[in-house]
C-alpha positions as CSV (number, residue, x, y, z in Angstrom):
1,X,-7.1,-22.1,-59.6
2,X,-10.7,-22.9,-60.6
3,X,-11.2,-24.6,-57.2
4,X,-9.8,-21.6,-55.4
5,X,-12.2,-19.3,-57.3
6,X,-15.1,-21.6,-56.5
7,X,-14.1,-21.5,-52.8
8,X,-14.0,-17.7,-52.8
9,X,-17.4,-17.6,-54.6
10,X,-19.0,-20.0,-52.2
11,X,-17.6,-18.3,-49.1
12,X,-17.8,-14.7,-50.2
13,X,-19.8,-13.5,-47.2
14,X,-17.4,-15.2,-44.8
15,X,-14.4,-13.6,-46.5
16,X,-16.1,-10.2,-46.4
17,X,-16.8,-10.5,-42.6
18,X,-13.2,-11.8,-42.1
19,X,-11.7,-8.7,-43.9
20,X,-14.0,-6.4,-41.9
21,X,-12.9,-8.1,-38.7
22,X,-9.2,-7.7,-39.6
23,X,-9.7,-4.1,-40.5
24,X,-11.5,-3.4,-37.2
25,X,-8.8,-5.2,-35.2
26,X,-6.0,-3.2,-37.0
27,X,-7.9,0.0,-36.3
28,X,-8.4,-0.8,-32.7
29,X,-4.8,-1.8,-32.3
30,X,-3.8,1.6,-33.7
31,X,-6.1,3.4,-31.3
32,X,-4.6,1.4,-28.4
33,X,-1.1,2.4,-29.5
34,X,-2.1,6.1,-29.6
35,X,-3.6,5.8,-26.1
36,X,-0.4,4.2,-24.8
37,X,1.7,6.9,-26.4
38,X,-0.4,9.6,-24.8
39,X,0.0,7.9,-21.4
40,X,3.8,7.7,-21.8
41,X,4.0,11.4,-22.7
42,X,1.9,12.3,-19.6
43,X,4.2,10.1,-17.4
44,X,7.3,11.9,-18.8
45,X,5.7,15.3,-18.3
46,X,4.7,14.5,-14.7
47,X,8.1,13.3,-13.7
48,X,9.8,16.3,-15.4
49,X,7.5,18.8,-13.7
50,X,8.1,17.1,-10.4
51,X,11.8,17.2,-10.7
52,X,11.7,20.8,-11.8
53,X,9.5,21.8,-8.9
54,X,11.9,19.9,-6.5
55,X,14.8,21.8,-7.9
56,X,13.0,25.1,-7.3
57,X,12.1,23.9,-3.8
58,X,15.8,23.2,-3.0
59,X,16.7,26.8,-4.0
60,X,13.8,28.3,-2.0
61,X,14.1,30.0,1.4
62,X,11.6,30.9,4.1
63,X,9.5,33.9,3.2
64,X,7.5,35.8,5.9
65,X,4.3,37.8,5.5
66,X,1.6,39.1,7.7
67,X,-2.0,37.9,7.6
68,X,-5.1,40.2,8.2
69,X,-4.7,39.6,12.0
70,X,-1.2,40.9,12.0
71,X,0.3,37.5,12.7
72,X,3.4,36.3,10.8
73,X,3.0,33.6,8.2
74,X,6.1,31.7,7.1
75,X,6.0,29.9,3.8
76,X,8.3,27.7,1.6
77,X,8.0,25.5,-1.4
78,X,7.2,21.9,-0.9
79,X,9.0,18.8,-2.2
80,X,7.2,16.0,-3.9
81,X,8.6,12.5,-4.0
82,X,7.4,9.3,-5.6
83,X,7.3,6.5,-3.0
84,X,8.3,3.8,-5.5
85,X,11.4,5.6,-6.7
86,X,12.9,6.9,-3.5
87,X,16.7,6.9,-3.3
88,X,18.5,5.7,-0.2
89,X,19.0,9.2,1.1
90,X,15.4,10.3,0.8
91,X,14.1,7.0,2.0
92,X,16.2,7.0,5.2
93,X,15.3,10.7,5.8
94,X,11.6,10.0,5.6
95,X,11.8,6.9,7.8
96,X,13.7,8.9,10.4
97,X,10.8,11.4,10.4
98,X,8.3,8.7,10.9
99,X,10.3,7.2,13.7
100,X,10.3,10.6,15.4
101,X,6.6,10.7,15.1
102,X,6.3,7.2,16.6
103,X,4.7,5.9,13.4
104,X,5.1,2.4,12.2
105,X,3.3,3.0,8.9
106,X,4.9,2.2,5.6
107,X,5.9,5.2,3.4
108,X,3.2,4.1,0.9
109,X,0.6,4.8,3.5
110,X,2.0,8.3,4.3
111,X,0.7,11.4,2.4
112,X,3.0,14.1,3.7
113,X,5.7,14.8,6.3
114,X,6.1,18.3,7.8
115,X,9.1,19.4,10.0
116,X,9.7,22.8,11.6
117,X,12.4,24.3,13.8
118,X,11.6,27.5,15.6
119,X,13.3,30.2,17.7
120,X,11.5,32.0,20.5
121,X,12.4,35.5,21.4
122,X,10.9,36.4,24.7
123,X,11.6,38.7,27.7
124,X,10.1,39.2,31.1
125,X,10.0,42.8,32.2
126,X,8.5,44.2,35.4
127,X,7.4,40.9,36.7
128,X,5.3,40.8,39.8
129,X,7.7,40.3,42.7
130,X,7.7,40.2,46.5
131,X,10.2,39.9,49.3
132,X,9.5,37.4,52.1
133,X,11.4,38.1,55.3
134,X,12.2,34.8,57.0
135,X,14.9,35.8,59.5
136,X,17.7,38.3,60.1
137,X,19.9,36.1,57.9
138,X,17.5,34.8,55.2
139,X,15.3,36.5,52.7
140,X,13.2,34.9,49.9
141,X,12.4,36.7,46.6
142,X,9.4,35.6,44.6
143,X,8.7,36.5,41.0
144,X,5.6,35.8,38.9
145,X,4.6,36.7,35.4
146,X,1.7,35.2,33.4
147,X,0.7,36.1,29.8
148,X,-2.2,34.8,27.9
149,X,-2.9,35.7,24.2
150,X,-5.7,33.2,23.7
151,X,-6.8,29.8,25.0
152,X,-3.9,27.9,23.4
153,X,-1.1,30.5,23.4
154,X,0.2,31.5,26.8
155,X,3.3,31.8,29.0
156,X,3.6,31.2,32.7
157,X,6.7,32.0,34.7
158,X,7.4,31.9,38.4
159,X,10.6,31.8,40.4
160,X,11.9,31.7,44.0
161,X,15.3,32.8,45.2
162,X,16.4,32.4,48.8
163,X,19.2,34.7,49.9
164,X,21.4,34.2,52.9
165,X,23.1,37.2,54.6
166,X,26.7,36.7,55.5
167,X,28.5,39.7,56.9
168,X,27.5,42.5,54.5
169,X,26.9,40.3,51.5
170,X,23.9,38.2,50.4
171,X,24.5,34.9,48.7
172,X,22.0,32.7,46.9
173,X,21.2,29.7,49.1
174,X,18.8,28.0,46.6
175,X,16.7,29.0,43.6
176,X,13.9,27.6,41.5
177,X,12.7,28.8,38.1
178,X,9.5,27.4,36.4
179,X,8.7,28.3,32.8
180,X,5.8,26.9,30.9
181,X,4.4,27.7,27.5
182,X,1.4,26.9,25.3
183,X,1.9,27.3,21.6
184,X,-0.5,26.5,18.8
185,X,0.6,26.1,15.2
186,X,-1.6,26.3,12.1
187,X,-0.1,24.7,8.9
188,X,-1.5,24.0,5.4
189,X,-0.3,23.0,2.0
190,X,-1.5,25.3,-0.8
191,X,-1.1,25.5,-4.6
192,X,0.9,28.6,-5.8
193,X,1.7,29.1,-9.5
194,X,1.6,25.4,-10.2
195,X,3.7,24.5,-7.2
196,X,2.8,23.4,-3.7
197,X,4.0,25.4,-0.7
198,X,3.8,24.9,3.0
199,X,2.5,27.8,5.1
200,X,2.7,27.9,8.9
201,X,1.7,30.5,11.5
202,X,1.1,31.0,15.2
203,X,-0.5,33.7,17.3
204,X,2.3,33.4,19.8
205,X,4.5,36.5,19.5
206,X,8.2,36.5,19.1
207,X,8.4,33.1,17.3
208,X,10.7,32.8,14.2
209,X,10.7,29.6,12.1
210,X,14.4,28.9,11.3
211,X,13.5,25.9,9.2
212,X,10.3,24.4,7.8
213,X,10.1,21.6,5.3
214,X,7.2,19.7,3.7
215,X,7.6,16.5,1.7
216,X,4.5,15.3,-0.1
217,X,4.5,11.6,-1.1
218,X,2.7,10.4,-4.2
219,X,2.3,7.0,-5.7
220,X,2.2,7.0,-9.5
221,X,1.1,3.4,-9.6
222,X,-2.2,4.4,-7.9
223,X,-2.9,7.2,-10.4
224,X,-5.1,5.9,-13.1
225,X,-4.3,8.7,-15.5
226,X,-0.6,7.6,-15.5
227,X,-1.3,3.9,-16.2
228,X,-1.5,2.4,-19.6
229,X,-5.1,1.5,-20.4
230,X,-5.9,-2.2,-20.6
231,X,-8.4,-2.1,-23.4
232,X,-8.1,-5.7,-24.5
233,X,-9.8,-8.6,-22.8
234,X,-11.0,-12.2,-23.2
235,X,-14.4,-13.2,-21.8
236,X,-17.7,-15.0,-22.2
237,X,-20.4,-12.9,-23.8
238,X,-24.2,-13.2,-24.4
239,X,-25.4,-10.8,-27.0
240,X,-28.1,-10.1,-29.6
241,X,-27.3,-8.9,-33.1
242,X,-26.2,-10.0,-36.6
243,X,-25.0,-13.6,-36.9
244,X,-23.5,-15.6,-39.7
245,X,-24.5,-19.3,-39.6
246,X,-22.9,-22.3,-41.2
247,X,-24.9,-21.9,-44.3
248,X,-23.4,-18.5,-44.8
249,X,-26.7,-16.8,-44.1
250,X,-26.9,-13.6,-42.2
251,X,-29.7,-13.2,-39.7
252,X,-30.7,-11.6,-36.5
253,X,-30.7,-13.4,-33.2
254,X,-29.0,-14.1,-29.8
255,X,-25.6,-15.7,-29.5
256,X,-23.2,-16.8,-26.8
257,X,-19.5,-17.5,-27.0
258,X,-16.0,-16.7,-26.0
259,X,-14.4,-13.8,-27.6
260,X,-11.7,-11.1,-27.7
261,X,-13.0,-7.8,-26.6
262,X,-11.8,-4.2,-27.0
263,X,-13.1,-1.4,-24.8
264,X,-11.8,2.2,-25.4
265,X,-11.2,4.3,-22.4
266,X,-14.0,6.8,-23.4
267,X,-16.6,4.0,-23.1
268,X,-15.6,3.0,-19.5
269,X,-17.7,4.2,-16.6
């Protein structure tokens, strides 16, 4: 017992520093556990919000409004999927979209996929026409109608019908119809009440979007705020500060060594 007390008396400074070191390590360990818990809570909240927004998106339908130019804007809520947790159904669907777009990229390299189906309501009234007399038995009818709303939105139609007279009736001998359109689409993904939505519009009149869908792809593994911080590390350090030498004397000076390091997230830059 006396030897033990003598040992403590002779190494009092060492014991003090050891106790301080243990206290600091326990405190840092507690801080690390708190940070990990905060990260786990944020991960759960992120997944829950994503699933809830996807549920709302599945119940949403296309809504139409007019912009200041009088053009119709169709909008619908977007889906958000995590690329590392795609089910078979969603994975196959997204890959089919990429194949249609002639893309060989992996899903992890894709940010968003947009699909749209549209219906065009159009009519040609009072088109320019002419009758070309070819012979007593044949007549050719020509039709032409061109519309241009701007540089990228236009319609061109022309047709020829050759009629053949047989007795008192005219029959169609041959016909040709040419129809060509230019249509521009403007689409964007916007935040609306905490959810993302796809908006799409065109200056071309008479277009109705029968289905639009937007799937945004996210990768939680690349999001630093959703990853548990790695605060502990082992490395070689050169430093200047308070040192305790073999004679149990505390002094100031440089030191070099291998140590266990802890860096809180708020000290990282």
